[in-house]
C-alpha positions in Angstrom: 88.0 -47.6 97.1 87.9 -43.8 97.5 89.6 -44.1 100.8 92.4 -46.1 99.2 92.9 -43.5 96.5 93.2 -40.8 99.2 95.8 -42.9 101.1 97.9 -43.4 97.9 97.8 -39.7 97.1 98.9 -38.8 100.7 101.8 -41.3 100.4 102.8 -39.8 97.1 102.9 -36.3 98.5 104.9 -37.4 101.5 107.4 -39.3 99.3 107.8 -36.2 97.1 108.3 -34.0 100.2 110.7 -36.6 101.7 112.8 -36.6 98.5 113.2 -32.8 98.7 112.0 -32.2 95.0 111.7 -28.5 94.1 108.8 -27.3 91.8 110.3 -25.5 88.7 108.5 -22.7 86.9 106.9 -23.2 83.5 109.1 -22.3 80.5 107.5 -19.6 78.3 108.8 -19.7 74.7 108.7 -17.2 71.9 108.4 -18.0 68.2 110.1 -15.4 65.9 110.4 -12.8 68.7 110.8 -9.1 67.8 111.1 -5.9 69.7 108.7 -4.3 68.8 106.0 -6.2 66.8 104.0 -4.1 64.3 100.3 -4.2 63.9 99.2 -7.1 61.7 102.2 -9.3 62.6 101.7 -12.8 64.1 102.8 -13.4 67.7 103.1 -16.9 69.0 104.0 -17.8 72.6 104.4 -21.3 74.1 104.2 -22.6 77.7 105.8 -25.8 78.9 106.2 -27.5 82.3 108.2 -30.8 82.7 105.9 -33.7 83.5 102.5 -34.9 82.3 99.0 -33.8 82.9 99.6 -30.1 82.8 97.1 -27.5 81.6 98.2 -24.0 80.7 96.2 -20.8 81.3 97.4 -17.6 79.6 97.1 -14.2 81.2 97.6 -10.7 80.1 98.3 -8.7 83.2 95.6 -10.3 85.5 93.1 -10.9 82.7 92.5 -14.6 81.8 92.9 -15.2 78.1 92.7 -18.9 77.0 93.7 -22.4 78.3 96.2 -23.9 75.8 99.9 -24.7 75.6 100.2 -22.1 72.8 98.9 -18.5 72.7 98.7 -17.1 69.2 97.9 -13.5 68.0 97.4 -13.8 64.3 97.2 -10.1 63.6 98.7 -8.0 66.4 97.2 -4.6 67.4 98.1 -1.9 69.8 95.7 -3.4 72.4 97.9 -6.5 72.5 100.7 -4.6 74.1 101.2 -5.8 77.7 102.7 -8.2 80.2 101.9 -11.9 79.5 102.5 -15.0 81.6 101.2 -18.5 81.7 100.1 -20.8 84.6 100.7 -24.5 84.6 98.0 -26.4 86.4 97.2 -30.0 87.2 94.7 -30.9 89.8 94.5 -28.3 92.4 98.2 -27.4 91.9 99.4 -24.5 89.8 102.7 -22.7 89.0 103.1 -19.3 87.3 105.8 -18.7 84.7 108.0 -15.6 84.4 106.3 -12.6 82.8 107.0 -11.5 79.2 106.6 -8.0 77.9 105.0 -7.8 74.5 105.1 -4.4 72.7 103.1 -3.6 69.6 103.5 -0.4 67.7 101.0 1.1 65.2 103.1 3.1 62.8 104.6 0.3 60.8 107.4 1.9 58.8 107.6 1.3 55.1 110.8 0.0 53.7 113.2 2.7 52.6 114.0 2.3 48.9 117.4 3.7 48.2 118.6 5.0 44.8 122.3 5.4 44.0 123.1 7.9 41.2 119.5 8.2 40.2 118.4 9.7 36.9 114.9 10.1 35.4 115.0 8.8 32.8 118.2 6.7 32.7 119.7 6.5 29.4 120.8 3.2 27.9 124.1 1.7 29.3 123.9 3.5 32.7 124.2 1.7 36.0 121.1 1.6 38.1 121.5 0.5 41.8 118.6 0.3 44.3 118.6 -0.6 48.0 115.9 -1.6 50.4 115.9 -1.2 54.3 113.5 -1.3 57.2 114.4 -0.9 61.0 114.6 -4.1 63.0 116.0 -7.6 62.7 115.0 -10.6 60.7 113.9 -8.9 57.5 114.2 -10.3 54.0 113.7 -8.1 50.9 112.0 -9.1 47.6 112.3 -6.8 44.5 109.6 -6.3 42.1 109.3 -4.6 38.7 105.8 -3.9 37.5 104.6 -6.4 40.2 106.9 -9.1 38.9 109.3 -10.6 41.4 112.9 -10.1 40.5 115.3 -11.2 43.3 115.5 -11.5 47.1 118.3 -9.2 48.3 118.7 -5.9 50.1 120.2 -4.4 46.9 119.0 -4.6 43.2 121.6 -3.5 40.6 121.2 -3.0 36.8 124.8 -2.8 35.5 123.9 -1.7 32.0 120.5 0.0 31.5 118.4 -0.5 28.4 114.8 0.7 27.5 113.6 -2.7 28.6 114.6 -1.7 32.1 112.0 1.0 32.1 109.3 0.2 34.7 107.9 0.5 38.2 110.1 -0.9 40.9 109.5 -1.6 44.6 110.7 -3.9 47.3 108.9 -5.8 50.0 110.3 -6.4 53.5 109.3 -9.8 55.1 109.7 -11.6 58.3 107.7 -14.6 59.0 104.3 -14.2 57.5 104.4 -10.4 57.9 105.4 -8.2 55.0 105.5 -4.4 54.2 105.7 -2.8 50.8 107.9 0.1 50.0 106.9 3.0 47.9 107.1 2.4 44.1 109.9 3.8 42.0 109.5 4.6 38.3 112.6 3.7 36.3 112.7 5.0 32.7 115.5 4.5 30.2 115.1 6.8 27.1 116.7 9.0 24.6 116.6 12.8 25.4 113.2 13.9 24.0 111.9 17.0 22.1 109.0 18.5 24.2 105.7 19.4 22.7 103.3 22.0 24.3 99.5 21.6 23.9 96.2 22.6 25.6 94.3 19.6 26.9 91.0 20.7 25.4 89.4 21.6 22.0 88.9 25.2 22.8 91.5 27.9 23.3 89.4 30.4 25.3 88.2 29.8 28.8 85.7 31.2 31.4 86.5 31.9 35.1 86.7 28.9 37.3 87.3 26.5 34.3 90.2 24.1 34.8 93.0 24.7 32.3 95.6 22.1 31.6 98.7 22.6 29.5 100.9 19.7 28.6 104.6 19.6 27.9 105.3 16.3 26.3 108.7 14.6 26.5 108.8 10.9 26.1 110.9 10.4 29.2 110.4 10.7 32.9 114.0 11.8 33.6 113.0 15.3 32.8 111.5 17.8 35.0 109.7 20.8 33.4 110.1 24.5 33.5 107.2 26.6 32.6 107.1 30.2 31.3 104.5 32.8 30.8 105.2 35.8 28.6 108.9 34.9 28.9 109.0 34.6 32.7 109.5 31.3 34.5 106.5 30.2 36.7 106.7 28.7 40.1 104.0 26.6 41.8 101.4 28.2 44.0 97.8 27.6 45.2 96.4 28.3 41.8 99.0 26.8 39.5 100.6 23.4 39.9 102.9 21.2 37.8 101.7 17.7 38.1 104.0 15.5 35.9 104.5 17.1 32.6 101.5 19.4 32.9 100.7 22.9 34.0 97.4 22.9 35.8 95.3 26.0 36.6 92.8 24.7 39.0 90.4 27.7 38.7 91.1 30.0 35.9 91.1 33.8 36.1 91.5 36.6 33.5 94.9 37.3 34.9 96.1 33.8 33.8 95.7 34.9 30.1 99.1 35.1 28.2 101.9 33.4 26.1 102.9 30.0 27.6 106.1 27.9 26.8 107.8 25.0 28.5 111.1 23.0 28.4 112.5 19.8 30.0 115.2 19.8 32.7 117.1 16.7 33.6 116.3 15.7 37.1 119.7 14.2 38.0 121.9 16.2 35.8 120.6 19.7 36.5 122.5 21.3 33.7 120.7 19.3 31.1 117.5 20.7 29.5 115.5 20.2 26.4 114.7 22.8 23.8 111.9 25.3 24.5 108.5 24.7 22.9 106.7 27.2 20.7 104.4 29.8 22.4 100.8 28.9 23.0 98.2 31.8 23.5 95.8 31.3 26.5 92.7 33.6 26.7 90.4 33.6 29.9 87.3 35.8 30.1 86.5 38.0 33.0 83.0 36.6 33.6 81.1 33.4 33.0 77.7 34.0 31.3 74.8 31.7 31.9 73.4 29.9 28.9 70.6 32.0 27.3 67.3 30.2 27.3 64.9 31.6 24.7 61.1 31.3 24.4 59.0 31.6 21.3 55.4 33.0 21.8 55.5 32.6 25.5 52.3 32.3 27.6 51.7 31.8 31.3 50.2 29.3 31.3 50.0 27.5 28.0 46.8 25.8 27.2 46.6 22.3 25.8 47.4 22.0 22.1 49.7 25.1 22.0 53.3 24.9 20.6 56.1 25.5 23.1 59.6 26.1 21.7 62.7 26.7 23.8 66.3 27.5 22.8 69.7 27.4 24.6 72.9 29.2 23.6 76.4 29.7 25.3 79.2 31.9 23.7 82.3 29.9 22.7 83.2 26.6 21.2 82.9 23.1 22.3 79.5 23.4 24.1 76.9 20.7 24.3 73.4 21.5 25.6 71.4 19.1 27.8 67.7 19.9 28.5 66.1 19.1 31.9 62.5 19.1 33.2 62.1 19.0 36.9 65.8 17.8 37.1 65.1 15.0 34.7 67.3 14.9 31.6 65.3 15.1 28.4 67.5 15.6 25.2 70.8 17.0 24.2 70.2 19.7 21.6 70.4 23.5 21.3 66.5 23.6 20.8 63.7 21.9 22.8 60.2 21.9 21.1 56.8 20.7 22.3 54.5 20.7 19.2 51.3 20.0 21.1 51.3 20.9 24.8 49.5 18.9 27.4 49.2 19.3 31.2 51.9 16.6 31.5 54.4 19.1 30.0 54.0 21.4 32.9 57.2 21.7 34.9 60.5 23.5 35.5 62.8 23.6 32.5 66.4 24.5 32.2 69.4 23.8 30.0 73.0 23.0 30.9 75.9 24.0 28.6 78.9 21.6 29.1 82.5 21.3 27.8 85.0 19.0 29.4 84.4 18.9 33.2 83.0 22.5 33.2 79.2 22.8 33.2 77.1 26.0 33.4 73.3 25.9 34.2 70.8 28.3 32.6 68.1 30.0 34.6 65.0 27.8 35.2 61.9 28.3 33.2 58.5 27.5 34.6 56.2 25.9 31.9 52.6 25.4 32.9 50.1 23.8 30.6 46.6 23.8 31.9 43.0 23.3 31.0 41.2 26.6 30.8 40.6 27.3 34.5 37.4 27.0 36.4 37.3 30.2 38.7 36.4 29.7 42.3 34.2 32.3 44.0 34.6 32.8 47.7 34.0 35.3 50.5 37.2 36.7 51.8 36.2 35.9 55.3 35.2 33.0 57.5 31.7 34.2 57.7 28.9 34.1 55.2 26.4 36.6 56.7 27.1 40.2 57.4 25.8 43.2 59.4 25.2 46.7 58.1 28.3 48.8 57.5 30.6 45.8 57.4 33.1 45.5 54.5 32.4 42.6 52.2 35.0 41.2 49.9 34.3 38.4 47.3 37.2 36.8 45.6 37.3 35.2 42.1 40.3 32.9 42.1 42.2 31.8 39.0 45.8 30.7 39.4 47.0 33.0 36.8 47.6 36.7 36.3 46.6 36.7 32.7 42.9 36.9 33.5 40.7 39.8 34.2 37.4 39.4 35.9 33.7 40.0 35.2 31.1 40.1 38.1 27.4 39.3 38.1 24.6 39.7 40.7 21.4 37.8 40.2 22.5 37.2 36.5 23.2 40.9 35.7 26.8 42.1 35.1 27.9 44.6 37.7 29.8 47.8 37.1 31.9 49.8 39.6 30.3 52.6 41.7 30.9 54.4 45.0 29.7 51.4 46.9 31.1 48.5 44.9 34.6 48.3 43.4 36.7 45.5 41.7 40.3 45.7 42.9 42.3 42.8 41.3 40.4 39.6 41.4 38.0 40.8 44.1 34.6 42.5 44.5 34.6 44.9 47.4 31.5 46.3 49.1 32.8 49.2 51.3 29.8 49.5 53.6 27.3 46.7 53.3 23.5 47.2 53.2 20.6 44.8 53.1 20.1 45.7 49.5 23.4 44.2 48.6 22.1 40.7 49.4 21.8 38.4 46.4 23.3 35.6 44.2 26.8 36.5 43.0 28.9 34.9 40.2 32.1 35.7 38.3 34.3 34.5 35.4 37.8 35.2 34.0 38.6 37.1 30.8 42.1 36.6 29.2 44.0 39.9 29.2 46.0 39.2 26.0 43.6 36.9 24.2 40.5 38.9 24.9 38.1 36.4 23.4 39.2 33.8 25.9 37.1 33.5 29.0 36.8 30.9 31.8 33.7 29.2 32.8 31.3 31.0 35.1 31.5 30.1 38.8 28.7 28.6 40.8 26.4 31.2 42.5 27.3 32.4 46.0 24.4 33.7 48.1 25.3 36.9 50.1 23.1 37.8 53.0 23.3 41.1 54.9 21.1 41.7 58.1 19.0 44.8 58.6 20.3 45.5 62.1 23.5 44.9 64.1 23.1 43.2 67.5 25.5 43.9 70.4 27.8 41.1 71.6 26.4 39.0 74.4 28.7 39.3 77.5 28.3 36.2 79.7 29.4 35.5 83.3 30.3 32.1 84.7 29.6 31.7 88.4 29.0 35.3 89.0 29.3 36.8 92.5 29.1 40.3 93.9 31.7 40.8 95.1 34.4 38.3 94.1 37.1 37.7 96.7 40.8 37.6 96.1 42.0 34.2 94.7 38.6 33.4 93.1 38.3 32.6 89.4 36.5 35.1 87.2 35.4 34.0 83.8 33.7 36.2 81.3 32.6 35.3 77.8 31.8 37.3 74.8 29.7 36.1 71.9 28.4 37.6 68.7 26.1 35.7 66.2 28.1 34.7 63.2 31.6 33.5 62.4 35.0 35.1 62.2 34.7 37.3 65.2 37.6 38.3 67.4 36.9 39.7 70.8 38.9 42.4 72.5 38.4 42.8 76.2 38.6 46.2 78.0 38.7 47.2 81.6 38.0 50.9 82.3 38.7 51.5 78.6 42.1 49.9 78.8 42.7 47.0 76.3 43.3 43.6 78.0 43.4 40.6 75.7 41.9 39.4 72.5 40.0 36.2 73.2 36.4 34.9 73.3 36.8 34.4 77.0 38.5 36.6 79.6 39.7 34.6 82.6 41.2 35.9 85.8 42.5 32.7 87.5 43.2 34.4 90.8 41.3 37.7 91.3 42.8 40.6 93.2 41.4 44.1 94.1 43.2 45.5 91.1 40.8 43.6 88.9 37.9 45.7 90.1 36.5 47.8 87.3 34.1 48.1 84.4 34.6 45.5 81.8 33.3 45.2 78.2 34.1 43.3 75.1 34.4 44.4 71.5 33.5 41.9 68.7 35.7 42.6 65.6 36.1 41.1 62.2 38.2 42.9 59.7 37.5 46.7 60.1 34.1 46.2 61.6 33.6 46.2 65.4 30.6 46.2 67.9 30.8 47.0 71.6 29.0 45.0 74.2 27.2 46.3 77.3 29.5 47.1 80.2 29.8 44.8 83.2 30.9 45.9 86.7 33.3 43.5 88.4 34.1 44.1 92.0 36.9 42.2 93.8 37.5 42.6 97.4 40.1 41.3 99.8 38.9 38.2 101.5 37.5 39.5 104.8 39.8 39.5 107.8 37.7 38.0 110.6 38.2 39.4 114.1 38.6 36.8 116.8 37.5 37.8 120.3 36.6 36.3 123.6 33.0 37.0 124.5 34.0 38.3 127.9 36.1 40.9 129.5 38.5 38.3 130.8 41.1 36.3 128.9 41.9 33.6 131.4 39.4 31.1 132.8 38.9 28.6 135.5 37.7 25.0 135.2 34.0 24.5 134.5 33.6 28.1 133.2 31.8 28.6 130.0 34.1 30.0 127.3 32.8 31.7 124.2 35.0 32.8 121.3 33.5 34.9 118.6 34.7 35.1 115.0 33.3 38.3 113.5 32.7 38.9 109.8 30.3 41.7 108.7 28.3 39.4 106.5 25.9 36.5 106.8 27.3 34.6 103.8 30.1 33.0 105.8 30.3 29.8 107.8 33.2 29.4 110.2 36.1 27.0 110.7 38.0 26.9 114.0 41.6 25.9 114.7 43.5 25.2 117.9 47.3 25.2 117.6 46.9 25.0 113.8 44.7 21.9 113.9 41.1 22.2 112.7 38.5 21.5 115.4 35.3 19.5 115.1 32.3 19.6 117.4 31.9 17.2 120.3 30.2 17.1 123.7 32.5 19.8 125.1 32.9 22.1 122.1 30.1 23.4 119.8 30.0 26.0 117.1 26.7 27.9 117.3 26.6 30.6 114.7 29.9 32.5 114.5 31.0 31.4 118.0 33.0 28.6 119.5 31.5 27.5 122.8 33.2 25.5 125.4 30.5 24.3 127.7 32.7 23.4 130.7 36.3 24.4 130.2 39.3 22.4 131.2 43.0 23.1 131.2 43.3 20.9 128.1 41.3 23.5 126.2 44.1 26.0 126.6 46.0 26.9 123.4 46.3 29.2 120.4 42.9 29.6 118.7 42.3 30.9 115.2 39.3 31.0 112.9 38.4 31.8 109.4 35.3 32.2 107.4 34.2 29.6 104.8 31.7 30.8 102.2 28.4 29.1 102.6 27.8 28.8 98.8 31.3 29.1 97.3 32.8 26.3 99.4 36.4 26.7 98.1 36.4 30.4 99.2 37.7 31.1 102.7 38.7 34.3 104.4 42.1 34.9 105.8 42.9 33.4 109.2 42.6 35.6 112.2 45.6 36.4 114.4 46.1 33.7 117.1 44.3 34.2 120.4 45.8 32.6 123.4 43.2 30.9 125.7 44.5 30.1 129.2 42.4 27.9 131.5 43.7 27.2 135.0 44.0 23.8 136.4 42.2 24.7 139.7 39.6 27.3 140.8 40.7 29.5 143.7 38.2 30.9 146.2 37.6 34.6 146.3 39.7 36.4 148.8 37.6 38.3 151.3 39.5 41.3 152.6 39.0 43.2 156.0 40.1 46.9 156.3 40.9 47.9 159.9 39.5 44.8 161.4 38.5 44.5 165.0 36.9 41.7 167.0 33.9 43.9 167.4 33.0 47.2 166.0 31.3 50.1 167.8 28.3 51.7 166.4 28.9 54.4 163.9 32.4 53.0 163.1 33.2 52.3 159.4 33.3 48.6 158.4 34.9 47.9 155.0 35.1 44.5 153.4 36.7 43.6 150.0 36.3 40.6 147.7 38.8 39.7 145.0 39.6 36.7 142.7 42.3 36.7 140.0 41.2 37.6 136.6 38.9 40.1 134.9 35.1 40.3 134.5 34.2 39.3 138.0 31.1 40.7 139.8 30.9 40.3 143.5 27.6 39.6 145.5 27.7 40.2 149.2 25.6 38.2 151.7 24.8 38.5 155.4 23.5 35.4 157.0 22.5 34.2 153.4 20.7 37.5 152.7 21.7 39.3 149.6 23.1 42.7 150.2 24.8 44.4 147.2 26.8 43.6 144.1 30.2 45.3 144.4 33.8 44.4 144.9 33.7 46.2 148.3 31.0 46.2 150.9 31.2 49.3 153.2 29.1 50.0 156.3 29.9 53.7 156.8 28.2 53.8 160.2 27.8 50.5 161.9 24.8 49.6 163.9 23.9 46.7 166.1 21.8 45.3 163.3 25.0 44.9 161.2 26.2 42.1 163.4 26.2 38.8 161.4 28.1 36.3 159.2 29.3 37.8 155.9 30.6 36.2 152.7 31.0 37.2 149.0 30.3 35.3 145.8 32.5 36.0 142.7 30.4 35.7 139.5 31.1 36.1 135.8 28.7 34.8 133.2 27.1 31.6 134.6 30.1 30.8 136.7 30.3 31.6 140.4 32.6 30.9 143.4 31.9 31.5 147.1 34.5 33.0 149.5 35.1 31.9 153.1 32.7 33.4 155.7 33.5 36.3 158.0 31.9 37.1 161.4 31.2 40.9 162.0 30.1 42.0 165.6 28.8 45.5 166.5 28.5 46.9 170.0 26.8 50.1 171.2 29.0 53.0 172.1 29.0 53.9 175.8 26.2 56.5 176.4 27.0 60.1 177.4 24.6 61.6 179.9 24.1 65.4 180.0 22.8 66.9 183.2 22.1 70.4 184.4 23.7 71.2 187.7 23.5 74.6 189.4 25.1 75.6 192.7 23.6 78.0 195.2 25.9 80.8 194.1 24.9 80.2 190.5 21.3 80.4 191.4 21.8 83.5 193.3 23.8 85.2 190.6 21.0 84.1 188.2 22.9 84.2 184.8 25.1 81.0 184.7 24.1 77.4 183.8 26.3 74.5 184.8 26.2 71.4 182.6 27.7 68.1 183.3 28.6 65.2 180.9 29.2 61.7 182.2 30.1 58.4 180.5 29.5 55.7 183.1 32.1 53.0 182.3 35.5 52.1 183.6 37.5 54.0 180.9 39.1 57.4 181.2 37.2 59.9 179.1 37.6 63.4 178.0 34.6 65.3 176.7 33.6 67.3 173.7 30.8 69.9 174.0 28.6 71.0 171.1 26.4 74.1 170.7 23.9 73.8 167.9 26.2 71.1 166.3 29.3 73.3 166.5 32.1 72.0 168.7 33.0 74.2 171.6 36.3 74.6 173.4 36.9 72.5 176.4 37.3 68.9 177.3 36.2 68.8 181.0 33.1 67.0 182.2 31.6 70.3 183.5 30.6 73.1 181.2 29.3 76.5 182.2 27.1 78.6 180.0 26.6 82.3 180.5 23.0 83.1 179.9 22.5 85.5 177.0 19.8 86.2 174.5 21.5 83.6 172.1 22.6 81.0 174.5 19.3 80.6 176.2 17.9 79.5 172.8 20.8 77.1 171.9 20.8 73.3 172.1 23.8 71.8 173.9 25.1 68.2 173.6 28.2 66.4 174.9 30.2 63.4 173.9 32.9 61.4 175.6 36.2 61.3 173.6 39.5 59.4 174.1 42.6 58.4 172.1 41.9 54.7 172.0 38.9 52.8 170.7 36.2 53.7 171.3 37.4 57.1 170.3 34.1 58.6 171.3 30.9 57.7 173.1 27.4 58.1 172.0 26.2 61.7 171.7 24.1 62.8 174.7 20.6 64.0 174.4 20.3 67.8 173.6 19.6 70.4 176.3 18.0 73.8 175.6 18.0 76.6 178.3 15.1 78.6 176.8 13.5 81.0 179.7 14.7 78.8 182.5 16.9 81.6 184.0 14.0 84.1 184.3 11.6 81.6 185.6 14.2 80.3 188.0 14.6 83.8 189.5 10.9 84.1 190.0 10.9 80.6 191.5 13.8 81.5 193.8 12.0 84.6 195.0 9.0 82.6 195.9 11.1 79.9 197.2 13.0 82.4 199.4 9.7 83.6 200.9 8.6 80.0 201.5 12.0 79.1 203.0 11.6 82.0 205.4 8.1 80.8 206.3 9.3 77.3 206.6 12.3 78.3 208.7 10.0 80.2 211.0 7.6 77.3 211.0 10.4 74.9 211.8 11.6 77.0 214.6 8.1 77.2 216.0 7.8 73.4 215.6 11.1 72.9 217.3 10.0 75.0 220.2 6.7 73.1 220.4 8.7 69.9 220.3 10.8 70.8 223.0 8.0 72.1 225.1 5.6 69.3 224.4 6.1 65.6 224.7 5.6 63.7 221.4 2.7 61.2 221.4 3.2 59.2 218.2 6.0 59.0 215.7 5.1 59.4 212.1 7.2 59.3 208.9 7.6 62.6 207.0 8.6 62.7 203.4 12.2 63.9 202.7 11.9 65.4 199.4 9.6 68.4 199.9 12.0 70.9 201.2 15.7 71.1 201.8 16.6 68.3 204.2 18.1 69.2 207.5 20.0 65.9 207.5 23.7 66.0 207.0 24.4 64.8 203.5 27.6 63.2 204.5 26.8 61.3 207.7 23.1 60.9 207.2 22.4 61.6 211.0 19.0 62.9 212.0 18.8 66.5 213.3 17.0 67.4 216.5 14.4 69.2 214.4 13.6 66.0 212.6 13.4 64.1 215.8 11.1 66.7 217.1 9.0 66.5 214.1 8.9 62.8 214.2 7.7 63.0 217.8 5.1 65.8 217.1 2.4 64.6 214.8 0.2 67.5 215.4 2.8 70.0 214.5 3.7 67.8 211.5 0.2 67.8 210.3 0.4 71.5 210.3 3.7 71.3 208.4 2.1 69.0 205.9 -0.5 71.5 205.2 2.2 74.1 204.6 4.1 71.6 202.5 1.1 71.0 200.3 1.0 74.7 199.7 4.6 74.8 198.6 4.2 71.7 196.5 1.3 73.4 194.7 3.5 76.3 194.0 6.3 74.1 192.6 3.8 72.3 190.4 2.7 75.6 189.1 6.3 76.3 188.0 6.4 72.9 186.2 3.2 73.6 184.4 4.6 76.8 183.0 7.5 74.8 181.5 10.3 76.5 183.4 11.9 73.1 184.2 11.6 70.6 181.3 14.4 68.2 182.0 12.6 66.3 184.7 14.6 63.1 184.0 17.9 64.8 184.8 19.2 63.6 188.1 19.6 66.1 190.9 23.1 67.3 191.7 24.4 68.0 195.2 26.2 71.1 196.1 27.4 72.2 199.6 24.9 69.9 201.4 21.9 71.3 199.6 19.8 69.4 197.1 18.4 71.4 194.2 15.0 71.0 192.8 14.7 68.0 190.6 15.7 68.9 187.1 17.4 72.2 188.0 
């Protein structure tokens, strides 16, 4: 079924499109259309679209209004102004109409009522013609007289006026259901009147600010009025106006006094006037008095049963007097009497004089009616007990000044003296004593009616101490010293009530309060404090209290070592120093608070890193935290940068002038260094500890210094070993000093010849020393002339060269002593012996030659000078002879023994001491050994 409906609808649409039918717009219609509409008018619009089934939506601008074929505004307003249109809809199809501009204006004009040849009043028989008009189309005009409908026409005409035409006329403009009334118009038809002048009141004299009205009476409204004062015409101003037939003085002044007259003047026919009225005298006073309120036998207060009589009077006529109590109207009469007063008559009374609209109030009068009072006795202070020398004031209170006072102590009436006085309603003790203690009472005595007294008050006990204590100054959480930022709270207390407490610092007044609180202390708060308890003129000082405020300590952060950078596994100790044991410590790295763990601990005032790592590097700070006052901390230290390297380098071992081997007596210098401060260096040779120093110096090397060396860098408990270094030391080549003397030197007898020799393959020069002083000369031979000094000197020699080794070992020392003299003696003896030997040899040779040798025997060669040639080592004929002649040799041996004995004797005398010196050769002769 639904499918069939869709097919039919589709066919209908296709048919419509096939027929080419155009869709028209809805027709918007207007009922009684005006341009513009005025507020309050009815606006009705209609919407129509050919065909059935349409619904109509109304729009103002784009705002949806209603759905209806008709849109009606029953009472138009300014907000209805706008562009309207309707939309015809059926199903999902809609068509918009043309737009329609609606304009509504607020200021609806009144119809203009027109008068032709207008007179006020008209006189009988005259023509009266009125017209009515309002802008716009479609208006109809209704005429009314005294609200009675007359005709419907734009014009209303009375061709022959009569008094019956007198009345109020107006017209009404209408279109549709909307109407607008014109102004009213008074039409009077009369005879010309005779004016009458009068004062609109019973009295002829007035007070300032009263309203004065004069009336000029003419029984016709066609007349205007002219007013005169003292013969001069008046004109309207802010003070005087002429409403209708009256002269109105809104607020009278004395200057308005004078002779007033008036006359009528025709409004339409300006030359027509009435006769002038008779003069009327107007008197206005300079000032307005208040009504006089009078009192007969007046008392303050009245007591119950007394008569109270009040009177009210105002100069002038026409006054009436109203009486008021507490703004409530009582009676209207010049006199107000209360024959028997009661407390209910208590109140504020005044009278009001009235005439016309002008009232004048009297002054107010307070009437109090009371029972005879019960005085109240009180101490003029919050406290009931007093100390010596305090001022004491007792007050006897009666709410009236008509009473005097009588005072009693312990039932006896008191009289004034130097200590006690009675000012006003008080009893004053200037300087209290313990003797003033007692039971005090008082009563009132009427000042005018002396026999009248009040009742006696109840007794008041007054207690005065014998001594004055000092205020108790208290301290809340007291510390010595306080630190900046801490709260200091002092209290002051004095037994009794009513005390005020002044606080002083170093005699300077601070505040008045039972407590003195410094919320955030600073060094400027340091001083001597005391409080003063005061009440009235009496004061007592407390003991003084010393308050000391110091800046929060500034800790000093330091590294407990000379070095600022560390290597892995070193122990690091930071110290936070405060000169006090009352502080704990908080530690921070890069602004973050640290807590203890396996690596970092906080013993005492230190931060200890047991085994440092690179991750421990950073900005370290610390501050103290008070052990007892936990909120109190010191200032933070300046940041200390802790640097810990990633790796640990080995110490660098340094060699100064390094050689593969050193010679004895050469200087060997080794250095040890590792980056950073605080290091100590231990030196080791073959694991044997030597010294602790950055440098290890062997000033004169010896063979024992040969070995393997290394250093250990230490700081604290941390140490690092260097690489090892091999040091080798060799002995210097030895220098041998020998004494060599030639035959010529021996014969001359005063010259010693010394020779120095270093037996290695190097080329040497030589240095000679006498008694440690170097001598000139660099040859290997050195001759010394024998003198008294030189024979006692010690000589040494040393090989020297320009390359290493620069010098050899120093030779053994040689001392000449008396060798020269003894040598001469030896030479003399030797000469004799030589001669004998020569003779003997010659004899032996002769015997050799002449005798045939039997047996060859070996003869020692070192007893006498050898006859052998030192160069070719060939045997001489003499030697051969001796070898072949044992007999002769035996004889020679005997002689040789003799010579040997002589030589031995020379040795025994110490002539030749250097027996180890090798013998030197000279010219084929061999010297004695050691010479």
